[in-house]
N, C-alpha and C positions, 0 to 999 in steps of 0.2 A: 762346560764352556765351549763355544764354538768360535770360529776363527776363519777368515777368509782370505783369501790370497789366489795369485797369478802368476804363471812361470815367467811372463817376459817384464815382469814388474819392475821398477828403479828402486823398490822399498825392498830392503834386507828382510823385515818380517814376512811380508807377500810370500816370498819366494820361498822362505821357510817352511809356510805353511802348505805349498804348494808340493814343494819335496817330500813332505810329510805325508799327502797325501796318496805322491807316487809310491813312497816305499809302500805304505800300507795296501793299497793295490797289489804291488810286484808280490809281496808277502803272503796273499791268499790268492797268488795266480793268477791274477786277473792283469791283462796287459790293456793300456789304453793308448790309442792310437794318437798322434801328435795335435789334432786340432781340438782334443780338451786342455781350454787352457783356463776354465775359472775352477776355482776349488772351495772346498767349505768342510774342515775336520774338525771333529769333536775330542775334545781333551777329556781324560782324567783329573782328579784332583791335584794330581801328582805331574802333571803337564804330558801326559804320554796320550798318544792319538789311541783313539779306539774305534773311531768311525770315520768315514769321510764320503764327501761328496763330488765328482767330477762332472762339471757339463759346457758343452758348445753349443753358440749359436748359427745356424746354416742360414743366412738371409736369403740365398737361391729360393729353396724350399721352404723358407718362413718355419721352422721347425729347431725347435731345441731338443737335444738329444744328450741323455747323462746315464750316469753309473753311480753305483753306491756298494759299499763295502763296509762290511761291519766286521772287526777282529774276533776271531773263535771266542775269546774269554768274554766277551762282551754283548753278545747274541741275547736275544730275548729282554731286552731292557728297554726298546721302542727306539733306539736310536737311527735306525732305519725308518721308520716312520717320522719322526723329526727331517732328518735331509730330504725325504721325500716333501714333505711342505716346502722347505726351502725351493727345491727343483720346481715345485708348477709355481711358487710364487714369482720365481724368477720369469717363469716364461710369460707371466701375465705383466710382467714390468715393463715401461716405458723406456727403459735405458738402453734396447740395444738398436735402437735406430730400425727397428724393422716391427711390425706388426706378426709378432710370433701366433701362426694357428696349429702348431701339431706340437706335443710333447711325447717324446718315445724313452724309449730303452732297450737294449739288446741283453737279454736276463738269460743266466743259465742255472742260477739257484732256485729251483721250485717255490721255495716258500717265499722269496721276493715275488715271483710271479704269481704268488696267491694273493699278496697285497696288493698287487696293482689291478688284479681283478676287481677285487673288492671295492677298490678304488675307482671303479668304470673304465678302466684300461682294457682295450680288445687287442686279442694276440693274433698274429700272422708267424709260425714257425717261432722263433727266439725273441720276435719284436712285438715289445709291447707299447703302444699308444693310445692316443684320442685325442680331440681336438680341445683348444685351450677355451677355458669357460663352459665345457659342458657338464652339464651336472655336477655339483658341488660335491667333490671327492669327502669334504669335512662337515658335510651336514652333522647338525647338534644329534647325537646319540640319545640325548636323555640322560640326566644325572644316575648314579649308583644307586640301588636300594635303601643303602643308611643315609644315604643324602636326602634322599624324599623320606624319609621317614622322620628326620632331623625337621625338616619344610614343615611336613604334618603336624608334627608335635606343637610346633611354634603357632601354627592356624588353632588346633584346639583349646591349647593354653590361652591364646590371645594375650600373647605378650607384647607385641606391638600393634599398631595399627597396620593398616592394608598397605598403607604407603611403605611400607619396610616389611613386606611379605613380595616374593615373584607370582607374577600372574602365573603362571604355569613352567613347566621344564624347558619349554623352548628360550628361557630367559638366564641361561645357564650360560656362563660364559667359558666357563672350563673347569677341568678338575686338575688335582696333583695328586701326592701321594698320600698327602694328609687331608686332602679338604676340595671343597669346592667353592668358588664364586657365582653371583647370581645376580643381575640387572635388577632395579627395583622400579618402580613407579617413581618413588624420588630418584631423578637422573643424578643425584649428587653424592647418594649411597650407594654402596653395594651390600650384601651378604655373602657372608663366608662361615659356611659349617665345615667345621675343621674337628679333628681327632689329635691335633700335635700339641702336646705339652706343654713345650719349650716356647711354641708362639704365644700359649696364653698366659705361659709365667711372663712373658716379656710384656704384654698388653697389660695386665694387673699392675706390673711394678710402673708401666709408662705412666698407667692414668694414677697410679699412686703421686708420680712425681709432679704431676697436673700440667706441667707446661707442655705444648706440644711445639717441638721446635720444627722452623719451615721446612725444613730437609726430608719429611716423612709425613704420609697420608694420617690424618686425623681419624684414631679410634674413638668410634661414639658411644657403642653399647657392646655387652658381652653378657651372655646368661648360658648356664649349665644345663643340659638338657638331661632327661633322666633314663638316659640308657649309654651303654657303651660299643664301641665298634673295635673289634681286637684289642679287647680290653684296655681300650683307652676311653676316657672321659671324651663326649662329646660337647661340643659348644657352636654358638649363635653369635658370630662377632659381625658387630655393622660399624664399615670403615668409610671414609671418605672416597668416591669414586676417582678412576683415573681415565683421562681424556685418550691417553695413550701409554701402553705398557711395552717398555723393552726398549733398547737403543737400537736405531737402525744399522741394517746389515751392510750397506753399501759405505760406509765410515772406513770399513779396512781394506780397501784401495780407491787410487785415486785422490789420495788425501793429500800429498804432497802441495797441490797449486790448489787447494781449496781450505780455509780458514777455518769455517764451522765443523767442515770432514775433522781437519786434523785436529781440533779442539776436542770432540766427542771421541776421534782416536785415544786420544790422551787421557779423556772421562775412564774408558774401556780399561786402560793402562794401569788408572790408579786404583780403580775396583779391585782388579785382580792382585795390586800390591797388598792392598789392604785383607783380600781374603786368604792370601797365600800365609801372610805372617799372624792373621787371626787362627789360621787353622795348624800351624805349628805351635802358636801358642797351646790351644786346646788339645795337640797331642801330649804335652810336655803337663798339661793339667791332669788329663788323664791319668797318667803314670801314678802321678801323684795319689789320687783318686783310688786306685788301683791297691795303693798302699794304706789308703786309711788315712791319708795326711793332708785333705784337701783345704783346710782351714789354716793349719799352718804354713802350707806352700804359699796359699794368697797373703797370709799376712807378712810372710817374707818379701813377694813380689812390691807388696804397699814400701815397707821400709826400706826397698831396694831403688824406689822411683827417681830419688835428685840423683845417686849416683849414674842410673842411666840417662839422664836427661843431656848430659852434654855430651855422651857417645855416640846418640844416633841424631845425622843431622842432615841424612838422605832417605829417602822412600828407596833406594835400591841400596840401604844397608843389610848385610849377611851376618847372622849369627855364625863368630868363629866356632868351628867345630868341637874346641877345646873346652868351650863356655858350656856346662851344663846346668841342669836344675833350675831353680829360683833365677839364677842371673841369666840364664838365657832367656826364659819366660818373659822376664821385664825388658829385655832388649826388642823380644817381640810386639811386646804392647806398644813399647816406643817407637818403634818403625809405624804400627797403625796411626801412632797419635801425629807422628809427621806426615803421613799420607793425608791424613784430616787436615794436617794446617795447609798442606799443597792446594789441596782440592778448595779449600777455603778461598781462595783465589785465583781461581780459575773459569773460564766462560762454563757454563752447564752444569759444572758439578760442586759450585761453592754451597747450593744448600743442603744435598746430602752430605758434604763436608763438615758443615756446622753440625748434622745431625748425628756423626759419628762421634765427634769432639763432644757434643751434648751429653750423650750418654755414656759414652766413657768417664767424662767428669761426675756422674751420678751412678757407676758403680757397673755398666752395661757395656758388652762388646759386641758389636753386630756383627758375628763370625761369618755370615755367608752370603752376602748383597754383592750381587752379580748385575750383568748387563741386563737381562732381564727380568731383574727385582728393581728395577728402576722404571719411573715413566713421568709424563707431562698431566699435572692436575688445572682444573679450569678453576681459578681464585680471582677472578674478573672484576671480584665486588673490592679486593685489595688495590689500590692504584699504585703500591710500591712494589708489589711481587713481580717478577720477571717471568713472562708467560712460558718464556723457552729456556728455563732452566730444568732442571730434573728432582725428583724427590724420591725417596723410598716409598714402593709400592707393596713391598713384603719383606720385613726386616729378617726372615730365616732364623738359623740360631742363634740365638742369644744367649751368651755367657755371662753368668752372673759373677763379678770380681769381689762381690762384697761377703759371701759364705758360701 
């Protein structure tokens, strides 16, 4: 999760993010001067800061200057690259009241210097800089070999028509740990080649259910390919395309006086409340699995649902430390239900809240949906669909609550 903040904000959340960033820089012996007033912090699943970006805009020089720090325990995970993407996007933004011409950083870490050089920055002493808009630093590098192999297999086997196959490598929209997504001639559909068994399990279960709630992209086809990647089966997945993926970053500051930003900020909070409760449920279930008692554990959880119903009425509910086992797990599950109920009545969030509830009722817990796993879709053919409301574009890790 990445959160944004300002040191001079009136909002406690933004101030807390700024404080976390400042502390992380100081712990790594980087001392920021007072002009740095914008911050982005990457947090791990337990809410601990793992990397931070600080920047400011100098109107006189039309320059954005930034600094990035990654905690030693979290280096080598691509966090610096993600934060650099944010810095470059901010330099190209029109929110600063000045047309930023240059982006620069004072760098002491040679690894960071190498990354900036690869991104097209020129070096003068310790300062790396480049003109904003100069030669795109994130040119599509093409898909990894195993993803190319998957697309080639689809062509060879004539599994689908040309409208459901990418024209070439430049149609790749991006890759994650388990797969790559491609744009298609059919603009309403994207192709994902994936080796994620949990995603495939969810899709198969969702297709068995048949009905698609409005709050998730519709999965249209799934096929297994005849090879493996890192000992995992590879699949081709066709699903509804998103017009925009991810919540806007600027919702995390200045939202007190802007209703839409405030509601989007609340949406991000709800996603995090749901995800953290789901993560705690998953941890308790994992302990039962390690003891070979998964089915018995889930059976007990289902038997306790009525007991938990009246105990949890707030998304902020925290399970008391003295409650253990299935009793604690069912309370975490009830928190997820309550969060979804709140979301169903809140702007931008109601479709996603409905999808959370729908799949919970069908024995599936979507345990890893965050602000970059939701997006906007084009369903203009449906006059009743709200084009500003978000849907789930990637269900992440889904937990089967049935068996």
